[in-house]
CHARMM internal coordinates of N, CA and C (Angstrom, degrees):
IC EDIT
DIST 1 N 1 CA 1.4389
DIST 1 CA 1 C 1.4716
ANGL 1 N 1 CA 1 C 108.67
DIST 1 C 2 N 1.3276
ANGL 1 CA 1 C 2 N 116.72
DIHE 1 N 1 CA 1 C 2 N 126.45
DIST 2 N 2 CA 1.4508
ANGL 1 C 2 N 2 CA 122.73
DIHE 1 CA 1 C 2 N 2 CA 176.60
DIST 2 CA 2 C 1.4732
ANGL 2 N 2 CA 2 C 110.44
DIHE 1 C 2 N 2 CA 2 C -91.99
DIST 2 C 3 N 1.3461
ANGL 2 CA 2 C 3 N 116.46
DIHE 2 N 2 CA 2 C 3 N 121.30
DIST 3 N 3 CA 1.4288
ANGL 2 C 3 N 3 CA 122.57
DIHE 2 CA 2 C 3 N 3 CA 178.67
DIST 3 CA 3 C 1.5272
ANGL 3 N 3 CA 3 C 110.21
DIHE 2 C 3 N 3 CA 3 C -116.29
DIST 3 C 4 N 1.3298
ANGL 3 CA 3 C 4 N 116.45
DIHE 3 N 3 CA 3 C 4 N 143.26
DIST 4 N 4 CA 1.4597
ANGL 3 C 4 N 4 CA 116.97
DIHE 3 CA 3 C 4 N 4 CA 175.74
DIST 4 CA 4 C 1.5349
ANGL 4 N 4 CA 4 C 108.52
DIHE 3 C 4 N 4 CA 4 C -79.49
DIST 4 C 5 N 1.2902
ANGL 4 CA 4 C 5 N 116.48
DIHE 4 N 4 CA 4 C 5 N 176.02
DIST 5 N 5 CA 1.4878
ANGL 4 C 5 N 5 CA 121.50
DIHE 4 CA 4 C 5 N 5 CA -175.68
DIST 5 CA 5 C 1.5261
ANGL 5 N 5 CA 5 C 112.95
DIHE 4 C 5 N 5 CA 5 C -59.67
DIST 5 C 6 N 1.3395
ANGL 5 CA 5 C 6 N 115.17
DIHE 5 N 5 CA 5 C 6 N -42.98
DIST 6 N 6 CA 1.4832
ANGL 5 C 6 N 6 CA 120.22
DIHE 5 CA 5 C 6 N 6 CA 179.25
DIST 6 CA 6 C 1.5125
ANGL 6 N 6 CA 6 C 111.15
DIHE 5 C 6 N 6 CA 6 C -61.43
DIST 6 C 7 N 1.3342
ANGL 6 CA 6 C 7 N 117.12
DIHE 6 N 6 CA 6 C 7 N -43.80
DIST 7 N 7 CA 1.4740
ANGL 6 C 7 N 7 CA 119.50
DIHE 6 CA 6 C 7 N 7 CA -179.26
DIST 7 CA 7 C 1.5645
ANGL 7 N 7 CA 7 C 110.95
DIHE 6 C 7 N 7 CA 7 C -67.25
DIST 7 C 8 N 1.2899
ANGL 7 CA 7 C 8 N 116.41
DIHE 7 N 7 CA 7 C 8 N -36.97
DIST 8 N 8 CA 1.4853
ANGL 7 C 8 N 8 CA 119.46
DIHE 7 CA 7 C 8 N 8 CA 178.23
DIST 8 CA 8 C 1.5489
ANGL 8 N 8 CA 8 C 108.35
DIHE 7 C 8 N 8 CA 8 C -64.96
DIST 8 C 9 N 1.3202
ANGL 8 CA 8 C 9 N 117.80
DIHE 8 N 8 CA 8 C 9 N -39.56
DIST 9 N 9 CA 1.4564
ANGL 8 C 9 N 9 CA 119.35
DIHE 8 CA 8 C 9 N 9 CA -178.73
DIST 9 CA 9 C 1.5379
ANGL 9 N 9 CA 9 C 110.28
DIHE 8 C 9 N 9 CA 9 C -67.13
DIST 9 C 10 N 1.3506
ANGL 9 CA 9 C 10 N 117.08
DIHE 9 N 9 CA 9 C 10 N -40.09
DIST 10 N 10 CA 1.4456
ANGL 9 C 10 N 10 CA 120.27
DIHE 9 CA 9 C 10 N 10 CA 177.24
DIST 10 CA 10 C 1.4913
ANGL 10 N 10 CA 10 C 111.92
DIHE 9 C 10 N 10 CA 10 C -61.07
DIST 10 C 11 N 1.3081
ANGL 10 CA 10 C 11 N 116.35
DIHE 10 N 10 CA 10 C 11 N -44.23
DIST 11 N 11 CA 1.4720
ANGL 10 C 11 N 11 CA 119.42
DIHE 10 CA 10 C 11 N 11 CA 179.14
DIST 11 CA 11 C 1.5363
ANGL 11 N 11 CA 11 C 111.98
DIHE 10 C 11 N 11 CA 11 C -63.92
DIST 11 C 12 N 1.3084
ANGL 11 CA 11 C 12 N 115.93
DIHE 11 N 11 CA 11 C 12 N -42.53
DIST 12 N 12 CA 1.4925
ANGL 11 C 12 N 12 CA 120.00
DIHE 11 CA 11 C 12 N 12 CA 179.38
DIST 12 CA 12 C 1.5173
ANGL 12 N 12 CA 12 C 110.18
DIHE 11 C 12 N 12 CA 12 C -62.12
DIST 12 C 13 N 1.3206
ANGL 12 CA 12 C 13 N 116.77
DIHE 12 N 12 CA 12 C 13 N -42.94
DIST 13 N 13 CA 1.4647
ANGL 12 C 13 N 13 CA 122.17
DIHE 12 CA 12 C 13 N 13 CA -179.59
DIST 13 CA 13 C 1.5313
ANGL 13 N 13 CA 13 C 109.87
DIHE 12 C 13 N 13 CA 13 C -64.36
DIST 13 C 14 N 1.3472
ANGL 13 CA 13 C 14 N 115.95
DIHE 13 N 13 CA 13 C 14 N -42.48
DIST 14 N 14 CA 1.4649
ANGL 13 C 14 N 14 CA 120.19
DIHE 13 CA 13 C 14 N 14 CA -177.56
DIST 14 CA 14 C 1.5508
ANGL 14 N 14 CA 14 C 108.37
DIHE 13 C 14 N 14 CA 14 C -65.57
DIST 14 C 15 N 1.2923
ANGL 14 CA 14 C 15 N 119.53
DIHE 14 N 14 CA 14 C 15 N -39.97
DIST 15 N 15 CA 1.4779
ANGL 14 C 15 N 15 CA 123.39
DIHE 14 CA 14 C 15 N 15 CA -178.23
DIST 15 CA 15 C 1.5350
ANGL 15 N 15 CA 15 C 110.65
DIHE 14 C 15 N 15 CA 15 C -67.88
DIST 15 C 16 N 1.3176
ANGL 15 CA 15 C 16 N 117.50
DIHE 15 N 15 CA 15 C 16 N -23.75
DIST 16 N 16 CA 1.4819
ANGL 15 C 16 N 16 CA 119.92
DIHE 15 CA 15 C 16 N 16 CA 179.57
DIST 16 CA 16 C 1.5275
ANGL 16 N 16 CA 16 C 111.57
DIHE 15 C 16 N 16 CA 16 C -81.31
DIST 16 C 17 N 1.3535
ANGL 16 CA 16 C 17 N 116.78
DIHE 16 N 16 CA 16 C 17 N -14.36
DIST 17 N 17 CA 1.4792
ANGL 16 C 17 N 17 CA 119.56
DIHE 16 CA 16 C 17 N 17 CA -179.12
DIST 17 CA 17 C 1.5170
ANGL 17 N 17 CA 17 C 110.57
DIHE 16 C 17 N 17 CA 17 C -71.46
DIST 17 C 18 N 1.3099
ANGL 17 CA 17 C 18 N 116.37
DIHE 17 N 17 CA 17 C 18 N 148.50
DIST 18 N 18 CA 1.4520
ANGL 17 C 18 N 18 CA 119.41
DIHE 17 CA 17 C 18 N 18 CA 172.45
DIST 18 CA 18 C 1.5396
ANGL 18 N 18 CA 18 C 109.77
DIHE 17 C 18 N 18 CA 18 C -82.75
DIST 18 C 19 N 1.3156
ANGL 18 CA 18 C 19 N 118.27
DIHE 18 N 18 CA 18 C 19 N -177.47
DIST 19 N 19 CA 1.4030
ANGL 18 C 19 N 19 CA 121.59
DIHE 18 CA 18 C 19 N 19 CA -176.89
DIST 19 CA 19 C 1.5363
ANGL 19 N 19 CA 19 C 113.67
DIHE 18 C 19 N 19 CA 19 C -61.19
DIST 19 C 20 N 1.3192
ANGL 19 CA 19 C 20 N 116.03
DIHE 19 N 19 CA 19 C 20 N -42.57
DIST 20 N 20 CA 1.4804
ANGL 19 C 20 N 20 CA 119.88
DIHE 19 CA 19 C 20 N 20 CA 179.04
DIST 20 CA 20 C 1.5426
ANGL 20 N 20 CA 20 C 111.86
DIHE 19 C 20 N 20 CA 20 C -64.18
DIST 20 C 21 N 1.3382
ANGL 20 CA 20 C 21 N 114.17
DIHE 20 N 20 CA 20 C 21 N -38.67
DIST 21 N 21 CA 1.4531
ANGL 20 C 21 N 21 CA 118.38
DIHE 20 CA 20 C 21 N 21 CA 178.32
DIST 21 CA 21 C 1.5164
ANGL 21 N 21 CA 21 C 112.81
DIHE 20 C 21 N 21 CA 21 C -63.72
DIST 21 C 22 N 1.3439
ANGL 21 CA 21 C 22 N 114.70
DIHE 21 N 21 CA 21 C 22 N -41.76
DIST 22 N 22 CA 1.4919
ANGL 21 C 22 N 22 CA 121.09
DIHE 21 CA 21 C 22 N 22 CA 178.23
DIST 22 CA 22 C 1.4946
ANGL 22 N 22 CA 22 C 110.27
DIHE 21 C 22 N 22 CA 22 C -61.51
DIST 22 C 23 N 1.3463
ANGL 22 CA 22 C 23 N 116.72
DIHE 22 N 22 CA 22 C 23 N -45.84
DIST 23 N 23 CA 1.4410
ANGL 22 C 23 N 23 CA 122.33
DIHE 22 CA 22 C 23 N 23 CA -179.08
DIST 23 CA 23 C 1.5320
ANGL 23 N 23 CA 23 C 110.63
DIHE 22 C 23 N 23 CA 23 C -62.02
DIST 23 C 24 N 1.3014
ANGL 23 CA 23 C 24 N 117.61
DIHE 23 N 23 CA 23 C 24 N -41.63
DIST 24 N 24 CA 1.4761
ANGL 23 C 24 N 24 CA 122.56
DIHE 23 CA 23 C 24 N 24 CA 179.99
DIST 24 CA 24 C 1.5639
ANGL 24 N 24 CA 24 C 108.40
DIHE 23 C 24 N 24 CA 24 C -64.83
DIST 24 C 25 N 1.2966
ANGL 24 CA 24 C 25 N 116.60
DIHE 24 N 24 CA 24 C 25 N -42.95
DIST 25 N 25 CA 1.4733
ANGL 24 C 25 N 25 CA 121.44
DIHE 24 CA 24 C 25 N 25 CA 179.15
DIST 25 CA 25 C 1.5209
ANGL 25 N 25 CA 25 C 110.56
DIHE 24 C 25 N 25 CA 25 C -61.54
DIST 25 C 26 N 1.3376
ANGL 25 CA 25 C 26 N 115.12
DIHE 25 N 25 CA 25 C 26 N -45.24
DIST 26 N 26 CA 1.4612
ANGL 25 C 26 N 26 CA 117.90
DIHE 25 CA 25 C 26 N 26 CA 178.76
DIST 26 CA 26 C 1.5354
ANGL 26 N 26 CA 26 C 112.37
DIHE 25 C 26 N 26 CA 26 C -67.50
DIST 26 C 27 N 1.2669
ANGL 26 CA 26 C 27 N 119.66
DIHE 26 N 26 CA 26 C 27 N -35.08
DIST 27 N 27 CA 1.4763
ANGL 26 C 27 N 27 CA 124.89
DIHE 26 CA 26 C 27 N 27 CA 175.24
DIST 27 CA 27 C 1.5383
ANGL 27 N 27 CA 27 C 108.63
DIHE 26 C 27 N 27 CA 27 C -61.36
DIST 27 C 28 N 1.2997
ANGL 27 CA 27 C 28 N 118.05
DIHE 27 N 27 CA 27 C 28 N -45.71
DIST 28 N 28 CA 1.4619
ANGL 27 C 28 N 28 CA 119.40
DIHE 27 CA 27 C 28 N 28 CA -179.31
DIST 28 CA 28 C 1.5007
ANGL 28 N 28 CA 28 C 110.37
DIHE 27 C 28 N 28 CA 28 C -69.10
DIST 28 C 29 N 1.2563
ANGL 28 CA 28 C 29 N 120.06
DIHE 28 N 28 CA 28 C 29 N -37.57
DIST 29 N 29 CA 1.4942
ANGL 28 C 29 N 29 CA 121.83
DIHE 28 CA 28 C 29 N 29 CA 176.83
DIST 29 CA 29 C 1.4910
ANGL 29 N 29 CA 29 C 109.72
DIHE 28 C 29 N 29 CA 29 C -64.19
DIST 29 C 30 N 1.3365
ANGL 29 CA 29 C 30 N 119.11
DIHE 29 N 29 CA 29 C 30 N -40.85
DIST 30 N 30 CA 1.4585
ANGL 29 C 30 N 30 CA 121.68
DIHE 29 CA 29 C 30 N 30 CA 176.32
DIST 30 CA 30 C 1.5147
ANGL 30 N 30 CA 30 C 110.97
DIHE 29 C 30 N 30 CA 30 C -62.53
DIST 30 C 31 N 1.3057
ANGL 30 CA 30 C 31 N 118.47
DIHE 30 N 30 CA 30 C 31 N -39.94
DIST 31 N 31 CA 1.4123
ANGL 30 C 31 N 31 CA 123.97
DIHE 30 CA 30 C 31 N 31 CA 178.17
DIST 31 CA 31 C 1.5076
ANGL 31 N 31 CA 31 C 112.28
DIHE 30 C 31 N 31 CA 31 C -61.34
DIST 31 C 32 N 1.3634
ANGL 31 CA 31 C 32 N 117.43
DIHE 31 N 31 CA 31 C 32 N -42.70
DIST 32 N 32 CA 1.4317
ANGL 31 C 32 N 32 CA 123.24
DIHE 31 CA 31 C 32 N 32 CA 177.65
DIST 32 CA 32 C 1.5254
ANGL 32 N 32 CA 32 C 113.20
DIHE 31 C 32 N 32 CA 32 C -64.24
DIST 32 C 33 N 1.3229
ANGL 32 CA 32 C 33 N 114.91
DIHE 32 N 32 CA 32 C 33 N -39.82
DIST 33 N 33 CA 1.4711
ANGL 32 C 33 N 33 CA 120.45
DIHE 32 CA 32 C 33 N 33 CA 178.45
DIST 33 CA 33 C 1.5171
ANGL 33 N 33 CA 33 C 110.03
DIHE 32 C 33 N 33 CA 33 C -64.63
DIST 33 C 34 N 1.3602
ANGL 33 CA 33 C 34 N 117.04
DIHE 33 N 33 CA 33 C 34 N -43.89
DIST 34 N 34 CA 1.4605
ANGL 33 C 34 N 34 CA 120.38
DIHE 33 CA 33 C 34 N 34 CA 178.85
DIST 34 CA 34 C 1.5448
ANGL 34 N 34 CA 34 C 110.69
DIHE 33 C 34 N 34 CA 34 C -63.72
DIST 34 C 35 N 1.3267
ANGL 34 CA 34 C 35 N 114.78
DIHE 34 N 34 CA 34 C 35 N -41.24
DIST 35 N 35 CA 1.4409
ANGL 34 C 35 N 35 CA 120.14
DIHE 34 CA 34 C 35 N 35 CA 179.89
DIST 35 CA 35 C 1.5403
ANGL 35 N 35 CA 35 C 111.91
DIHE 34 C 35 N 35 CA 35 C -62.29
DIST 35 C 36 N 1.3230
ANGL 35 CA 35 C 36 N 116.88
DIHE 35 N 35 CA 35 C 36 N -39.39
DIST 36 N 36 CA 1.4507
ANGL 35 C 36 N 36 CA 120.90
DIHE 35 CA 35 C 36 N 36 CA 178.62
DIST 36 CA 36 C 1.5032
ANGL 36 N 36 CA 36 C 111.03
DIHE 35 C 36 N 36 CA 36 C -65.77
DIST 36 C 37 N 1.3652
ANGL 36 CA 36 C 37 N 117.70
DIHE 36 N 36 CA 36 C 37 N -36.20
DIST 37 N 37 CA 1.4628
ANGL 36 C 37 N 37 CA 119.17
DIHE 36 CA 36 C 37 N 37 CA 177.67
DIST 37 CA 37 C 1.5094
ANGL 37 N 37 CA 37 C 111.08
DIHE 36 C 37 N 37 CA 37 C -67.17
DIST 37 C 38 N 1.3395
ANGL 37 CA 37 C 38 N 117.82
DIHE 37 N 37 CA 37 C 38 N -39.53
DIST 38 N 38 CA 1.4486
ANGL 37 C 38 N 38 CA 122.26
DIHE 37 CA 37 C 38 N 38 CA 179.78
DIST 38 CA 38 C 1.5722
ANGL 38 N 38 CA 38 C 111.11
DIHE 37 C 38 N 38 CA 38 C -65.05
DIST 38 C 39 N 1.3190
ANGL 38 CA 38 C 39 N 116.31
DIHE 38 N 38 CA 38 C 39 N -36.61
DIST 39 N 39 CA 1.4384
ANGL 38 C 39 N 39 CA 120.73
DIHE 38 CA 38 C 39 N 39 CA -179.70
DIST 39 CA 39 C 1.5416
ANGL 39 N 39 CA 39 C 113.41
DIHE 38 C 39 N 39 CA 39 C -83.27
DIST 39 C 40 N 1.3128
ANGL 39 CA 39 C 40 N 114.99
DIHE 39 N 39 CA 39 C 40 N -6.25
DIST 40 N 40 CA 1.4881
ANGL 39 C 40 N 40 CA 120.25
DIHE 39 CA 39 C 40 N 40 CA 177.50
DIST 40 CA 40 C 1.5516
ANGL 40 N 40 CA 40 C 112.00
DIHE 39 C 40 N 40 CA 40 C 79.66
DIST 40 C 41 N 1.3298
ANGL 40 CA 40 C 41 N 116.82
DIHE 40 N 40 CA 40 C 41 N 25.02
DIST 41 N 41 CA 1.4374
ANGL 40 C 41 N 41 CA 118.85
DIHE 40 CA 40 C 41 N 41 CA 179.68
DIST 41 CA 41 C 1.5423
ANGL 41 N 41 CA 41 C 106.87
DIHE 40 C 41 N 41 CA 41 C -96.65
DIST 41 C 42 N 1.2909
ANGL 41 CA 41 C 42 N 114.61
DIHE 41 N 41 CA 41 C 42 N 71.85
DIST 42 N 42 CA 1.4665
ANGL 41 C 42 N 42 CA 120.52
DIHE 41 CA 41 C 42 N 42 CA -175.05
DIST 42 CA 42 C 1.5201
ANGL 42 N 42 CA 42 C 108.83
DIHE 41 C 42 N 42 CA 42 C -108.40
DIST 42 C 43 N 1.3065
ANGL 42 CA 42 C 43 N 116.15
DIHE 42 N 42 CA 42 C 43 N 64.92
DIST 43 N 43 CA 1.4730
ANGL 42 C 43 N 43 CA 122.33
DIHE 42 CA 42 C 43 N 43 CA -179.04
DIST 43 CA 43 C 1.5356
ANGL 43 N 43 CA 43 C 108.69
DIHE 42 C 43 N 43 CA 43 C -85.42
DIST 43 C 44 N 1.3092
ANGL 43 CA 43 C 44 N 117.76
DIHE 43 N 43 CA 43 C 44 N 135.98
DIST 44 N 44 CA 1.4834
ANGL 43 C 44 N 44 CA 118.83
DIHE 43 CA 43 C 44 N 44 CA 171.66
DIST 44 CA 44 C 1.5453
ANGL 44 N 44 CA 44 C 112.88
DIHE 43 C 44 N 44 CA 44 C -65.09
DIST 44 C 45 N 1.3031
ANGL 44 CA 44 C 45 N 114.32
DIHE 44 N 44 CA 44 C 45 N 153.89
DIST 45 N 45 CA 1.4313
ANGL 44 C 45 N 45 CA 118.94
DIHE 44 CA 44 C 45 N 45 CA 179.47
DIST 45 CA 45 C 1.5317
ANGL 45 N 45 CA 45 C 110.10
DIHE 44 C 45 N 45 CA 45 C -61.95
DIST 45 C 46 N 1.3533
ANGL 45 CA 45 C 46 N 117.54
DIHE 45 N 45 CA 45 C 46 N 147.14
DIST 46 N 46 CA 1.4803
ANGL 45 C 46 N 46 CA 117.87
DIHE 45 CA 45 C 46 N 46 CA 178.85
DIST 46 CA 46 C 1.5191
ANGL 46 N 46 CA 46 C 110.68
DIHE 45 C 46 N 46 CA 46 C -64.64
DIST 46 C 47 N 1.2781
ANGL 46 CA 46 C 47 N 116.75
DIHE 46 N 46 CA 46 C 47 N 155.26
DIST 47 N 47 CA 1.4476
ANGL 46 C 47 N 47 CA 120.94
DIHE 46 CA 46 C 47 N 47 CA -175.57
DIST 47 CA 47 C 1.4993
ANGL 47 N 47 CA 47 C 112.27
DIHE 46 C 47 N 47 CA 47 C -66.88
DIST 47 C 48 N 1.3439
ANGL 47 CA 47 C 48 N 117.73
DIHE 47 N 47 CA 47 C 48 N -25.67
DIST 48 N 48 CA 1.4616
ANGL 47 C 48 N 48 CA 120.43
DIHE 47 CA 47 C 48 N 48 CA 177.74
DIST 48 CA 48 C 1.5314
ANGL 48 N 48 CA 48 C 113.73
DIHE 47 C 48 N 48 CA 48 C -71.05
DIST 48 C 49 N 1.3270
ANGL 48 CA 48 C 49 N 116.33
DIHE 48 N 48 CA 48 C 49 N -11.42
DIST 49 N 49 CA 1.4586
ANGL 48 C 49 N 49 CA 122.30
DIHE 48 CA 48 C 49 N 49 CA -178.48
DIST 49 CA 49 C 1.5757
ANGL 49 N 49 CA 49 C 110.57
DIHE 48 C 49 N 49 CA 49 C -99.39
DIST 49 C 50 N 1.3081
ANGL 49 CA 49 C 50 N 115.99
DIHE 49 N 49 CA 49 C 50 N 5.44
DIST 50 N 50 CA 1.4260
ANGL 49 C 50 N 50 CA 119.63
DIHE 49 CA 49 C 50 N 50 CA -178.10
DIST 50 CA 50 C 1.5538
ANGL 50 N 50 CA 50 C 110.32
DIHE 49 C 50 N 50 CA 50 C -122.52
DIST 50 C 51 N 1.3204
ANGL 50 CA 50 C 51 N 115.24
DIHE 50 N 50 CA 50 C 51 N 156.70
DIST 51 N 51 CA 1.4664
ANGL 50 C 51 N 51 CA 116.84
DIHE 50 CA 50 C 51 N 51 CA 173.49
DIST 51 CA 51 C 1.5267
ANGL 51 N 51 CA 51 C 110.00
DIHE 50 C 51 N 51 CA 51 C -112.16
DIST 51 C 52 N 1.2570
ANGL 51 CA 51 C 52 N 116.57
DIHE 51 N 51 CA 51 C 52 N 149.25
DIST 52 N 52 CA 1.4655
ANGL 51 C 52 N 52 CA 122.20
DIHE 51 CA 51 C 52 N 52 CA 179.97
DIST 52 CA 52 C 1.5272
ANGL 52 N 52 CA 52 C 108.17
DIHE 51 C 52 N 52 CA 52 C -91.44
DIST 52 C 53 N 1.3284
ANGL 52 CA 52 C 53 N 113.26
DIHE 52 N 52 CA 52 C 53 N 130.80
DIST 53 N 53 CA 1.4535
ANGL 52 C 53 N 53 CA 117.40
DIHE 52 CA 52 C 53 N 53 CA 174.38
DIST 53 CA 53 C 1.4931
ANGL 53 N 53 CA 53 C 110.05
DIHE 52 C 53 N 53 CA 53 C -89.23
DIST 53 C 54 N 1.3264
ANGL 53 CA 53 C 54 N 119.88
DIHE 53 N 53 CA 53 C 54 N 137.94
DIST 54 N 54 CA 1.4358
ANGL 53 C 54 N 54 CA 120.44
DIHE 53 CA 53 C 54 N 54 CA 179.65
DIST 54 CA 54 C 1.5078
ANGL 54 N 54 CA 54 C 109.45
DIHE 53 C 54 N 54 CA 54 C -66.09
DIST 54 C 55 N 1.3226
ANGL 54 CA 54 C 55 N 116.96
DIHE 54 N 54 CA 54 C 55 N 143.03
DIST 55 N 55 CA 1.4525
ANGL 54 C 55 N 55 CA 120.12
DIHE 54 CA 54 C 55 N 55 CA -178.23
DIST 55 CA 55 C 1.5113
ANGL 55 N 55 CA 55 C 108.38
DIHE 54 C 55 N 55 CA 55 C -74.52
DIST 55 C 56 N 1.3334
ANGL 55 CA 55 C 56 N 115.33
DIHE 55 N 55 CA 55 C 56 N 145.55
DIST 56 N 56 CA 1.4656
ANGL 55 C 56 N 56 CA 119.02
DIHE 55 CA 55 C 56 N 56 CA 179.10
DIST 56 CA 56 C 1.5227
ANGL 56 N 56 CA 56 C 107.94
DIHE 55 C 56 N 56 CA 56 C -74.68
DIST 56 C 57 N 1.3076
ANGL 56 CA 56 C 57 N 114.43
DIHE 56 N 56 CA 56 C 57 N 129.43
DIST 57 N 57 CA 1.4610
ANGL 56 C 57 N 57 CA 118.04
DIHE 56 CA 56 C 57 N 57 CA 177.59
DIST 57 CA 57 C 1.5083
ANGL 57 N 57 CA 57 C 108.45
DIHE 56 C 57 N 57 CA 57 C -81.57
DIST 57 C 58 N 1.3190
ANGL 57 CA 57 C 58 N 115.73
DIHE 57 N 57 CA 57 C 58 N 143.21
DIST 58 N 58 CA 1.4275
ANGL 57 C 58 N 58 CA 121.35
DIHE 57 CA 57 C 58 N 58 CA -178.70
DIST 58 CA 58 C 1.5529
ANGL 58 N 58 CA 58 C 110.30
DIHE 57 C 58 N 58 CA 58 C -87.65
DIST 58 C 59 N 1.2916
ANGL 58 CA 58 C 59 N 115.12
DIHE 58 N 58 CA 58 C 59 N 124.88
DIST 59 N 59 CA 1.4724
ANGL 58 C 59 N 59 CA 117.68
DIHE 58 CA 58 C 59 N 59 CA 178.72
DIST 59 CA 59 C 1.5087
ANGL 59 N 59 CA 59 C 110.54
DIHE 58 C 59 N 59 CA 59 C -97.06
DIST 59 C 60 N 1.3147
ANGL 59 CA 59 C 60 N 117.17
DIHE 59 N 59 CA 59 C 60 N 133.13
DIST 60 N 60 CA 1.4805
ANGL 59 C 60 N 60 CA 119.94
DIHE 59 CA 59 C 60 N 60 CA -178.53
DIST 60 CA 60 C 1.5166
ANGL 60 N 60 CA 60 C 112.76
DIHE 59 C 60 N 60 CA 60 C -60.97
DIST 60 C 61 N 1.3103
ANGL 60 CA 60 C 61 N 118.20
DIHE 60 N 60 CA 60 C 61 N -33.74
DIST 61 N 61 CA 1.4788
ANGL 60 C 61 N 61 CA 119.74
DIHE 60 CA 60 C 61 N 61 CA -177.61
DIST 61 CA 61 C 1.5164
ANGL 61 N 61 CA 61 C 110.92
DIHE 60 C 61 N 61 CA 61 C -68.70
DIST 61 C 62 N 1.2907
ANGL 61 CA 61 C 62 N 120.27
DIHE 61 N 61 CA 61 C 62 N -24.96
DIST 62 N 62 CA 1.4405
ANGL 61 C 62 N 62 CA 121.34
DIHE 61 CA 61 C 62 N 62 CA 179.60
DIST 62 CA 62 C 1.5213
ANGL 62 N 62 CA 62 C 113.44
DIHE 61 C 62 N 62 CA 62 C -80.38
DIST 62 C 63 N 1.3195
ANGL 62 CA 62 C 63 N 115.77
DIHE 62 N 62 CA 62 C 63 N -18.25
DIST 63 N 63 CA 1.4786
ANGL 62 C 63 N 63 CA 121.02
DIHE 62 CA 62 C 63 N 63 CA 179.89
DIST 63 CA 63 C 1.5549
ANGL 63 N 63 CA 63 C 111.37
DIHE 62 C 63 N 63 CA 63 C -77.97
DIST 63 C 64 N 1.3098
ANGL 63 CA 63 C 64 N 117.89
DIHE 63 N 63 CA 63 C 64 N -27.15
DIST 64 N 64 CA 1.4607
ANGL 63 C 64 N 64 CA 122.48
DIHE 63 CA 63 C 64 N 64 CA -172.25
DIST 64 CA 64 C 1.5266
ANGL 64 N 64 CA 64 C 111.40
DIHE 63 C 64 N 64 CA 64 C -67.97
DIST 64 C 65 N 1.3235
ANGL 64 CA 64 C 65 N 118.00
DIHE 64 N 64 CA 64 C 65 N -54.15
DIST 65 N 65 CA 1.4380
ANGL 64 C 65 N 65 CA 118.73
DIHE 64 CA 64 C 65 N 65 CA -176.68
DIST 65 CA 65 C 1.5856
ANGL 65 N 65 CA 65 C 107.87
DIHE 64 C 65 N 65 CA 65 C -153.81
DIST 65 C 66 N 1.3050
ANGL 65 CA 65 C 66 N 117.93
DIHE 65 N 65 CA 65 C 66 N 154.51
DIST 66 N 66 CA 1.4525
ANGL 65 C 66 N 66 CA 120.55
DIHE 65 CA 65 C 66 N 66 CA -179.42
DIST 66 CA 66 C 1.5475
ANGL 66 N 66 CA 66 C 108.31
DIHE 65 C 66 N 66 CA 66 C -72.14
DIST 66 C 67 N 1.2963
ANGL 66 CA 66 C 67 N 115.70
DIHE 66 N 66 CA 66 C 67 N 157.39
DIST 67 N 67 CA 1.4893
ANGL 66 C 67 N 67 CA 121.06
DIHE 66 CA 66 C 67 N 67 CA 176.27
DIST 67 CA 67 C 1.5061
ANGL 67 N 67 CA 67 C 107.56
DIHE 66 C 67 N 67 CA 67 C -100.36
DIST 67 C 68 N 1.3348
ANGL 67 CA 67 C 68 N 115.11
DIHE 67 N 67 CA 67 C 68 N 127.26
DIST 68 N 68 CA 1.4370
ANGL 67 C 68 N 68 CA 122.37
DIHE 67 CA 67 C 68 N 68 CA 178.05
DIST 68 CA 68 C 1.5311
ANGL 68 N 68 CA 68 C 107.54
DIHE 67 C 68 N 68 CA 68 C -112.56
DIST 68 C 69 N 1.3169
ANGL 68 CA 68 C 69 N 115.19
DIHE 68 N 68 CA 68 C 69 N 134.97
DIST 69 N 69 CA 1.4501
ANGL 68 C 69 N 69 CA 121.19
DIHE 68 CA 68 C 69 N 69 CA 175.94
DIST 69 CA 69 C 1.5129
ANGL 69 N 69 CA 69 C 110.35
DIHE 68 C 69 N 69 CA 69 C -124.77
DIST 69 C 70 N 1.3097
ANGL 69 CA 69 C 70 N 119.39
DIHE 69 N 69 CA 69 C 70 N 156.07
DIST 70 N 70 CA 1.4564
ANGL 69 C 70 N 70 CA 123.02
DIHE 69 CA 69 C 70 N 70 CA 178.32
DIST 70 CA 70 C 1.5025
ANGL 70 N 70 CA 70 C 109.64
DIHE 69 C 70 N 70 CA 70 C -98.65
END
COOR INIT
IC SEED 1 N 1 CA 1 C
IC BUILD
């Protein structure tokens, strides 16, 4: 996974937190998500932040009959 310098710093800072600090950070993140839903800021993630899954190719032999195993 390629991370830029800012992302690497965020991960390093998060790893230095103790359990209480991590819980507080997660609580604040949850609060921000809830606040964005209340304000109607429900934008989808940008396409650059998502990966495309390859489509499943259809095989002719699987269309003929189901496969049963014991």
